[in-house]
Every structure is written in C-alpha cells, then in structure tokens.
C-alpha positions as CSV (number, residue, x, y, z in Angstrom):
1,M,74.5,100.6,120.6
2,Q,71.7,101.4,117.9
3,D,72.3,104.5,115.8
4,R,69.2,106.4,114.7
5,P,68.7,105.8,111.0
6,M,69.4,108.7,108.5
7,P,66.9,109.5,105.7
8,D,67.2,107.5,102.4
9,L,68.7,110.1,100.2
10,N,68.7,107.7,97.2
11,K,65.0,108.2,96.6
12,T,65.8,111.6,95.0
13,N,67.4,112.2,91.6
14,K,70.2,114.3,92.7
15,L,72.3,114.3,95.9
16,T,72.7,117.4,97.9
17,W,75.0,118.2,100.5
18,N,72.5,120.4,102.5
19,V,70.8,117.5,104.1
20,P,70.6,118.0,107.8
21,S,72.6,115.3,109.5
22,V,72.8,114.4,113.1
23,D,76.6,113.4,112.4
24,D,77.3,117.2,111.8
25,P,78.4,118.8,115.1
26,M,78.0,122.3,113.5
27,R,74.5,121.7,112.8
28,S,74.3,120.6,116.5
29,F,75.7,123.9,117.4
30,S,73.2,125.7,115.2
31,A,70.4,123.8,117.1
32,L,71.7,125.3,120.4
33,R,71.8,128.8,119.3
34,H,68.5,129.6,120.7
35,P,69.3,128.2,124.2
36,L,72.6,130.0,124.1
37,L,70.8,133.2,123.4
38,S,68.5,132.4,126.3
39,L,71.4,132.2,128.6
40,L,72.1,135.8,127.8
41,T,68.8,136.7,128.7
42,G,68.7,134.6,132.0
43,S,66.5,131.9,130.9
44,P,66.2,129.1,133.5
45,D,65.6,126.4,131.2
46,L,68.9,126.4,129.4
47,S,70.3,123.5,130.9
48,A,67.4,121.3,130.2
49,S,67.2,122.5,126.6
50,I,70.7,121.6,126.1
51,F,70.8,118.1,127.7
52,R,67.5,117.2,126.2
53,S,68.9,117.8,122.6
54,E,68.8,114.6,120.6
55,L,71.6,116.1,118.6
56,V,73.8,116.6,121.5
57,K,73.0,113.2,123.0
58,R,74.0,111.5,119.7
59,K,77.2,113.6,119.4
60,A,78.1,112.6,122.9
61,R,77.5,109.0,122.1
62,I,79.7,109.1,119.1
63,L,82.4,110.8,120.9
64,F,82.2,108.6,123.9
65,T,82.4,105.4,121.6
66,F,85.3,106.7,119.8
67,L,87.3,107.5,122.9
68,A,86.5,104.3,124.7
69,G,86.8,102.1,121.7
70,Q,89.8,103.6,120.0
71,G,91.4,104.3,123.3
72,S,91.2,100.8,124.5
73,S,92.1,99.3,121.3
74,Q,95.1,101.6,120.9
75,G,96.0,101.4,124.4
76,F,96.4,97.7,124.3
77,N,98.4,98.0,121.0
78,L,100.8,100.5,122.4
79,L,101.2,98.4,125.6
80,T,101.9,95.2,123.5
81,G,104.4,97.3,121.4
82,F,106.2,98.8,124.3
83,M,106.3,95.5,126.2
84,V,107.6,93.7,123.2
85,L,110.1,96.3,122.8
86,R,111.2,95.7,126.4
87,W,111.1,91.9,126.1
88,L,113.1,91.4,123.1
89,D,116.9,92.1,122.9
90,V,118.3,94.6,120.3
91,G,119.0,92.0,117.6
92,S,115.4,90.4,117.9
93,Y,113.7,93.7,118.0
94,A,115.6,94.7,114.9
95,R,114.0,91.9,112.9
96,Y,110.5,92.6,114.5
97,G,110.8,96.4,113.7
98,L,112.0,95.9,110.1
99,T,109.4,93.3,109.3
100,Y,106.7,95.5,110.7
101,G,107.7,98.4,108.6
102,F,108.2,96.3,105.5
103,Q,104.6,95.0,106.0
104,S,103.1,98.4,106.6
105,T,104.9,99.7,103.4
106,T,103.7,96.4,101.2
107,N,100.3,96.7,102.5
108,I,100.1,100.5,101.3
109,L,101.4,99.5,98.0
110,I,98.7,96.8,97.5
111,D,95.8,98.9,98.7
112,L,96.9,102.1,96.8
113,G,94.1,104.0,99.0
114,F,91.2,102.3,97.5
115,S,89.9,101.2,100.8
116,A,89.9,104.8,102.0
117,T,87.7,106.0,99.2
118,I,84.5,104.2,100.4
119,V,83.5,106.8,103.0
120,A,84.1,109.6,100.5
121,L,82.2,107.9,97.7
122,V,79.3,106.7,99.7
123,G,78.8,110.1,101.2
124,P,75.3,110.6,102.5
125,R,74.1,107.2,101.1
126,V,74.6,105.3,104.2
127,Q,71.2,103.6,104.3
128,D,71.8,102.1,100.8
129,R,73.0,98.5,101.3
130,R,73.7,97.9,97.7
131,V,75.8,101.0,97.3
132,I,78.0,100.1,100.3
133,G,78.3,96.4,99.1
134,S,79.1,97.5,95.6
135,Y,82.1,99.7,96.7
136,V,83.3,96.9,99.0
137,R,83.1,94.4,96.2
138,A,84.9,96.5,93.7
139,G,87.6,97.5,96.2
140,R,88.4,93.8,97.1
141,Q,88.7,92.9,93.4
142,L,91.2,95.5,92.9
143,R,93.1,94.6,96.0
144,V,93.3,90.8,94.7
145,R,94.8,92.0,91.5
146,M,97.3,94.2,93.2
147,M,98.4,91.4,95.5
148,A,99.2,89.1,92.7
149,T,101.3,91.8,91.2
150,V,103.0,93.3,94.3
151,M,103.8,90.3,96.6
152,P,106.1,88.4,94.5
153,I,108.3,91.6,94.0
154,A,108.2,92.5,97.6
155,G,109.1,89.1,98.7
156,I,112.4,89.3,96.6
157,V,113.2,92.6,97.9
158,Y,112.6,91.5,101.6
159,L,114.9,88.6,101.1
160,I,117.8,90.8,99.6
161,M,117.3,93.4,102.2
162,T,117.5,91.0,105.4
163,R,120.3,89.0,103.7
164,R,122.4,92.1,103.9
165,L,121.8,92.1,107.7
166,Q,122.8,88.4,108.0
167,W,119.6,87.2,109.2
168,P,119.1,83.2,109.3
169,V,117.2,81.7,106.3
170,V,114.6,80.2,108.7
171,S,113.7,83.6,110.0
172,Q,113.6,85.3,106.6
173,I,111.1,82.6,105.2
174,G,109.0,82.5,108.4
175,L,108.8,86.4,108.8
176,L,107.9,86.8,105.0
177,L,105.2,84.3,105.2
178,A,103.8,86.1,108.2
179,I,103.9,89.4,106.2
180,F,101.8,87.8,103.3
181,V,99.2,86.4,105.8
182,S,98.7,89.8,107.5
183,I,98.6,91.7,104.2
184,Y,95.7,89.3,102.9
185,F,93.5,89.6,105.9
186,S,94.3,93.2,106.4
187,G,92.2,93.6,103.1
188,L,89.3,91.9,104.8
189,Q,89.6,94.2,107.7
190,A,89.9,97.4,105.8
191,Y,87.0,96.9,103.4
192,Y,84.5,94.9,105.6
193,G,85.5,97.3,108.5
194,S,84.6,100.1,106.4
195,S,81.1,99.2,106.1
196,L,80.8,99.4,109.9
197,I,82.3,103.1,109.8
198,V,80.0,104.1,107.0
199,A,77.0,102.7,108.8
200,R,78.2,104.5,112.1
201,R,78.3,101.2,114.0
202,L,81.5,102.4,115.9
203,G,80.5,100.4,118.9
204,T,80.7,97.0,116.9
205,Y,83.8,98.1,115.0
206,Y,85.7,98.7,118.2
207,R,84.5,95.7,120.0
208,V,86.5,93.7,117.4
209,Q,89.6,95.8,117.6
210,V,89.7,95.5,121.3
211,C,89.3,91.8,121.3
212,A,92.2,91.4,118.6
213,S,94.4,93.8,120.6
214,V,93.8,92.0,124.1
215,G,94.5,88.8,122.3
216,R,97.9,90.0,120.8
217,F,99.0,91.3,124.3
218,A,97.9,88.0,126.0
219,G,99.7,86.0,123.5
220,C,103.0,87.9,123.7
221,A,102.8,88.0,127.5
222,I,102.4,84.2,127.7
223,L,105.1,83.4,125.4
224,H,107.4,85.8,127.3
225,L,106.6,84.2,130.7
226,A,107.2,80.8,129.1
227,G,110.4,82.1,127.8
228,H,109.6,81.6,124.0
229,L,109.0,85.2,122.8
230,D,111.2,86.1,120.0
231,A,110.8,88.1,116.7
232,M,109.2,85.4,114.9
233,S,106.6,84.4,117.4
234,A,105.8,88.2,118.0
235,V,105.2,88.8,114.2
236,W,103.0,85.8,114.0
237,I,100.9,86.8,117.0
238,N,100.3,90.1,115.4
239,A,99.3,88.2,112.2
240,A,96.8,86.1,114.2
241,G,95.1,89.3,115.5
242,I,94.7,90.6,112.0
243,V,93.2,87.3,110.7
244,G,90.6,87.3,113.6
245,A,89.6,90.9,113.1
246,G,89.3,90.4,109.3
247,L,87.1,87.4,109.5
248,A,84.8,89.1,112.1
249,Y,84.4,92.0,110.2
250,K,83.3,89.9,107.2
251,V,80.6,88.1,109.1
252,I,79.4,91.2,110.7
253,S,79.2,93.4,107.6
254,R,76.5,90.9,106.1
255,Q,74.1,92.8,108.2
256,L,74.9,96.1,106.7
257,M,75.3,95.6,103.1
258,E,74.5,93.4,100.1
259,E,77.8,92.4,98.4
260,P,77.4,91.4,94.7
261,L,78.9,88.4,93.3
262,R,80.7,90.3,90.7
263,P,82.2,94.0,90.9
264,S,80.2,96.6,88.8
265,P,82.5,98.0,86.0
266,P,81.0,101.6,86.5
267,I,81.8,101.5,90.2
268,V,85.3,100.3,89.6
269,R,85.8,103.0,87.2
270,Q,84.5,105.6,89.5
271,M,86.9,104.4,92.1
272,I,89.9,104.4,89.7
273,R,89.0,107.9,88.6
274,Y,88.8,109.1,92.1
275,I,92.1,107.6,93.3
276,M,94.2,107.6,90.0
277,P,95.8,111.1,90.6
278,N,96.7,110.1,94.1
279,I,98.4,106.7,93.1
280,P,101.9,108.1,92.5
281,G,101.5,109.8,95.9
282,V,100.4,106.8,97.7
283,I,103.4,104.7,96.2
284,F,105.7,107.5,97.1
285,Y,104.4,107.7,100.6
286,A,104.5,103.9,101.1
287,L,108.3,103.9,100.3
288,Q,109.0,107.4,101.8
289,G,107.3,106.5,105.1
290,Q,109.7,103.9,106.0
291,L,112.6,105.4,104.1
292,S,114.8,106.3,107.1
293,L,114.4,102.8,108.5
294,F,115.3,101.3,105.2
295,L,118.3,103.5,104.8
296,I,119.7,102.4,108.2
297,A,118.9,98.9,107.4
298,I,121.0,99.1,104.0
299,L,123.7,101.4,105.2
300,G,123.8,100.9,108.9
301,H,123.6,97.9,111.3
302,N,121.1,96.1,113.5
303,K,121.5,98.6,116.4
304,G,120.4,101.6,114.3
305,V,117.5,99.6,112.9
306,A,116.4,98.8,116.3
307,Q,116.7,102.4,117.7
308,V,115.0,103.8,114.7
309,S,112.0,101.2,115.1
310,A,112.0,101.9,119.0
311,L,111.4,105.7,118.2
312,A,109.0,104.8,115.8
313,R,106.9,103.2,118.6
314,I,106.9,106.8,120.4
315,G,105.4,108.1,117.2
316,Q,102.5,105.7,117.5
317,L,101.1,107.8,120.4
318,F,99.7,109.8,117.4
319,V,97.7,106.8,116.1
320,L,94.6,107.7,118.2
321,L,94.6,111.2,116.4
322,Y,94.9,109.6,113.1
323,A,92.0,107.2,113.8
324,F,90.0,110.2,114.9
325,N,90.6,111.7,111.5
326,G,89.1,108.4,109.8
327,M,86.4,107.8,112.2
328,V,85.0,111.3,112.9
329,V,86.8,114.0,110.8
330,E,86.5,112.5,107.4
331,P,82.6,111.6,107.7
332,W,82.1,115.1,109.0
333,F,83.5,116.8,106.1
334,A,82.2,114.4,103.6
335,R,78.8,115.4,104.8
336,S,79.5,119.1,105.2
337,S,78.1,121.8,103.0
338,E,80.6,123.6,100.8
339,E,80.5,126.9,102.7
340,H,81.3,125.2,106.0
341,V,84.4,123.4,104.9
342,L,87.0,126.1,105.4
343,P,85.9,127.5,108.7
344,R,85.8,123.9,110.2
345,Y,89.2,123.1,108.8
346,F,90.6,126.2,110.6
347,A,88.9,125.2,113.8
348,A,90.3,121.6,113.5
349,I,93.8,122.6,112.6
350,G,93.9,125.1,115.6
351,V,93.1,122.4,118.1
352,A,95.6,120.2,116.5
353,V,98.2,122.8,116.7
354,C,97.6,123.4,120.5
355,F,97.7,119.6,121.3
356,S,100.9,119.4,119.3
357,A,102.6,122.2,121.2
358,V,101.7,120.7,124.5
359,F,102.9,117.2,123.5
360,L,106.1,118.6,122.1
361,G,106.7,120.8,125.3
362,V,106.3,117.7,127.6
363,A,108.8,115.7,125.4
364,V,111.5,118.4,125.7
365,A,110.9,119.1,129.3
366,W,110.5,115.5,130.6
367,P,112.0,113.3,128.0
368,G,112.7,110.5,130.7
369,C,109.0,109.9,130.9
370,L,108.8,108.7,127.3
371,L,112.4,107.1,127.2
372,W,111.3,104.9,130.3
373,I,108.8,103.3,128.2
374,L,111.3,102.1,125.6
375,G,113.5,100.4,128.2
376,K,117.0,100.4,129.4
377,N,118.5,99.8,125.7
378,Y,117.3,103.1,124.6
379,Q,117.9,105.6,127.4
380,N,120.4,107.8,125.6
381,L,118.0,109.0,122.8
382,N,117.0,112.4,124.4
383,L,117.7,114.5,121.5
384,E,116.3,111.9,119.0
385,L,113.1,111.7,121.0
386,A,112.5,115.2,120.6
387,W,112.9,115.2,116.9
388,T,110.6,112.3,116.8
389,I,107.8,114.1,118.5
390,L,108.3,117.1,116.5
391,S,108.1,114.9,113.4
392,G,105.0,113.3,114.6
393,C,103.3,116.6,115.3
394,I,104.0,117.9,111.9
395,G,102.9,114.8,110.3
396,Y,99.6,114.8,112.1
397,L,99.0,118.4,110.9
398,M,99.7,116.9,107.4
399,T,97.3,114.2,107.9
400,L,94.5,116.2,109.0
401,T,94.7,118.5,106.1
402,W,94.8,115.3,103.7
403,T,91.7,114.0,105.4
404,V,89.8,117.1,104.4
405,I,91.2,116.9,100.9
406,S,90.0,113.3,100.6
407,A,86.7,113.7,102.1
408,R,85.9,116.5,99.7
409,R,87.3,114.6,96.7
410,L,89.9,117.4,95.9
411,I,92.6,115.0,94.5
412,Y,94.1,116.2,91.3
413,W,97.2,115.1,89.2
414,S,98.8,118.5,89.8
415,S,98.4,118.1,93.4
416,T,100.0,114.8,93.6
417,F,103.1,115.8,91.6
418,L,103.4,119.0,93.7
419,N,103.4,116.9,96.8
420,I,106.0,114.4,95.5
421,G,108.2,117.1,94.1
422,L,108.5,119.2,97.3
423,I,109.1,116.0,99.4
424,L,111.8,114.7,97.0
425,F,113.4,118.1,96.8
426,A,113.7,118.3,100.7
427,E,114.8,114.9,101.0
428,V,117.6,114.9,98.4
429,A,118.8,118.2,99.8
430,F,119.0,116.7,103.3
431,I,120.9,113.6,102.0
432,V,123.4,115.7,100.0
433,L,124.0,118.4,102.7
434,V,123.8,116.3,105.8
435,G,123.4,112.6,105.1
436,V,121.8,109.7,107.2
437,P,124.7,108.1,109.0
438,T,123.2,107.9,112.4
439,T,119.9,107.4,114.2
440,L,119.7,111.2,114.9
441,R,120.1,112.1,111.3
442,A,117.5,109.3,110.1
443,V,115.0,111.1,112.7
444,Q,115.7,114.6,111.5
445,F,115.5,113.3,107.8
446,G,111.9,112.1,108.6
447,C,110.9,115.5,110.2
448,V,112.1,117.5,107.0
449,S,110.1,115.1,104.9
450,A,107.0,115.7,107.1
451,L,107.4,119.5,106.9
452,A,107.6,119.5,103.1
453,A,104.6,117.3,103.0
454,L,102.7,119.6,105.2
455,I,103.4,122.6,103.0
456,A,102.4,120.7,100.0
457,Q,99.1,119.6,101.3
458,C,98.2,123.1,102.4
459,I,98.8,124.5,98.9
460,N,96.8,121.4,97.6
461,L,93.9,122.2,99.8
462,T,93.8,125.7,98.9
463,Y,93.9,124.9,95.1
464,G,91.1,122.1,95.6
465,L,88.7,124.4,97.5
466,K,88.9,127.0,94.7
467,R,88.5,124.4,91.9
468,G,86.0,122.1,93.6
469,P,85.5,118.4,93.6
470,R,87.1,116.4,90.8
471,V,84.8,113.4,91.2
472,S,81.0,113.5,91.5
473,L,79.2,111.2,93.9
474,L,76.8,110.0,90.9
475,V,78.0,107.0,89.0
476,D,78.0,107.7,85.2
477,E,77.0,104.2,83.8
478,G,78.0,105.4,80.3
479,D,81.7,106.5,81.4
480,D,83.9,104.6,79.0
481,N,87.0,106.6,79.7
482,L,88.5,103.8,81.8
483,A,86.7,101.0,80.4
484,V,89.7,99.3,79.0
485,A,91.7,99.4,82.2
486,T,88.7,98.4,84.1
487,N,88.1,95.3,82.0
488,A,91.7,94.3,82.4
489,L,91.4,94.6,86.2
490,L,88.2,92.5,86.3
491,S,89.1,89.9,83.9
C-alpha cells in the first residue's frame, strides 16, 4: 500500500499546525461540506462527489488497514493467550502470568516513555528521513543506558518474588532470561516500528505484527499437541515472536529514515525535556499497573495469581482500542490546529463512553460468554469479571485522554504529581479501609486506581489546553540546560 506523500514542511523556517493534511478526518469533513449542502438542495451528483473524494478514499484506506491489521494481529494474540490459559494448569499459568506481568513492568521502566515521543516530536515533518532517524537513534541510546541500570535490579527482585512462591530454580532462571531477551528486542520493535507509524506505512507495520502473532500461536499449538507446552516454553515462544518482529522492523525502517551513527545531543536534550515531567508518572504507572498482581503474589498464593492473570486476559480485549489511540488518534491530534483539539476530544470521548457502556452491559447480562473463554478453572468469577470490564472501560477513557495530552505536548511537572497524588490517595485509602486479601478485592483495587487516574488526566488536559504546549517542535541547538545530563547519558 503506497500512501500519497505529504508536503515537505522542513523547507520553511517555522512549522505551522495549519497545514492541510489528508490524515485529518475533520478536514475531510470540511471538504465534503459542499456536497452535503447539495444533498439538502437535491443535487443528483452527491454520491459521486463523496466517493470520488481522494480525502475520503485515503481515510477509508487508513481505517481499513488499521482494522484489518490490528484486528488480525490482536485476534491471534488474544487467541494465543486464551488457549494458553486453557492449556496450562493453574500452577503453570501462575508462572506464565506473573512472568508476563513482570516483563511488561520492567519494559516500561526501561523505556520511560521515550519511544512514545517520536510521533509527537516529529509532528508534520514526516518526509524528513534525517529527522526521523535522529529521534530513533537518540531514543535507542537512552534505552541502552536504562537497560544497563534497570535490568540487574529487576532480576534480583524477580528472583526474590518467585522464591516466595517456591518456584524451582531452573524455572526462575529460564523465565528471567526470557524476560531479558524480550525486553531487548522490544526496544528494536518500539523504535524502528515508530518510523513506520510516522511514515503512515501501516500495512507494512501490521504485516510484521500478524506474522509474529501467527508464529506464536502456531508454536504454542504445536507444543500443546506434542504434550510439551508449559510456562517455560510458552514464555520463550512469546520472546521468539518479539525477536522476529524487532529484527524485521530494523531492516524495513532503513527505507524510511537515515539513522546517524551517533545520537545528536540537542535531539536527546529535547526528548529528555519533553518526557522528564512524565518520568515519575511512568515509573509509578509501571509499578501500579501490575500492583494487584504483585500484591497477590506476595500476600496470596499461586491460585490467586492465576485468577488475577486470567482476568487480565479479558482486559486485553481493550488492546485494539489502545492501539487505535497510538496509530490513529495520536497522529490526528498531533497534526490538528489548536482550535480543533477540544471539539475533537469531546467527540472521541463520547464515542468511547458509548462503546464502554455497551461492553459493560454485555459483561453484566451475559458473563458466561466471557468466562467460557477463560476455561473451566475460572467459571466462578462472575462478579470479578464485571469489575474487570468496568476497570478496563475507565482505563480506556483515561488512556484516550492521556493520548491527547501526549500528542499536544501538554506534559508538566504539576500534572505528573497531581496524577500520582490522586492515585496514591485512592489506593492507600482502599488498602486501609478494604484491603486486598482476595481476587475480587484485587480487581476492585484496580478499578479504584483507574478512576482516580481518569479524574487526574481530565484535570491535566484542562490545565494543559489553557497553558499550551510545554515543548516546541523546533530543536534549539544552543539549549544547554540539560547538557550535563545529556553528556552523561551519551558518554
């Protein structure tokens, strides 16, 4: 699929957000206002005017590519997750679920959100290969430094946590090695994959994802039929998929960017300046996102770990929507003019609320449909399921709000501390007043945390829109405020 090239905005001295973009659905709507008015007057050429519009055709291609690619990839991932849940016994799935959660947390702590800055910082400069390559190279350098710092600490914590559950030493070491391999190649996947997203090469991006997803499912199915599928093999098959996708993106991205041999200090400083106010929040979310699972692992037992991990699989039904935020919503808001941001946010949040209400209604009215997916070991979790879906709906509204904040570069220190403060207050109050002794309480704990996060992000968005972007798209070569920190990271 070949996308029509956008104008080279870097030939001008100043970037502007008022450049017409075919990636802007509201401009597509504006282009159709005249045909719509013709409909009111009875024009016979309305249908032809609409379907011949290049803007509408491009929007349709992007939407179809996303739905087909993300749907296929996520469909196979969900199928693999649910089948592994059915194929493994409770003890094995406890190991698999805890390892998966620990890997996700460690990966976030290492990345700190730098890979997510590329779309916002590149902005409309999608045709400049050097700009894209400079951000990818700078981000990768930062990630390598973080890996050297975080991985040894994470390994010690993992061994202590799993020893509490009396896992065999061979399983501990083998699963920990799989975590390290997955995290390293996740970095290649995140940064080189970002170049395809910026260049709107969604078809290519999703072909790699689908191949990796199909490979994971096939590998798990073959081992299950052979009678050799366990927590260790399932985790390593997942790692193999990440390795393959990361290497594929690295090769493909060479066509889309020019990656320098060394990172540019001004680019690194800009990325640090952009993400620094959010680093405390990223660290907090990395730990808080799996907190209910870790609390059960520390205070509970393998059965509780397995139940919380199984319910988390249901929560992954929202992953398609999360991906839609990153692939479509964030670039849309990043390119939007300032006056369009708030109306578009209300439109997007309205659609999200309607979808969430329908999803939650189905979960409450027919819980057996979703519990059947989890298998016979988890059929008594009706109430826990309803709370899990409610938590997922609230979390998605929060994520959508955060996507707008990130795309518009509205990240401030005060916003981060407000977010952390509200969530901590809600969580501490819940632990003191209710506690987390059971699976139900662990799920409710997550729901309360998600609600506090949504309230905080709504306040942050309101404040950010009034104050404006904190970081300019233009790189200041003479900015020395972060020179010391940058030189330390690049040395």
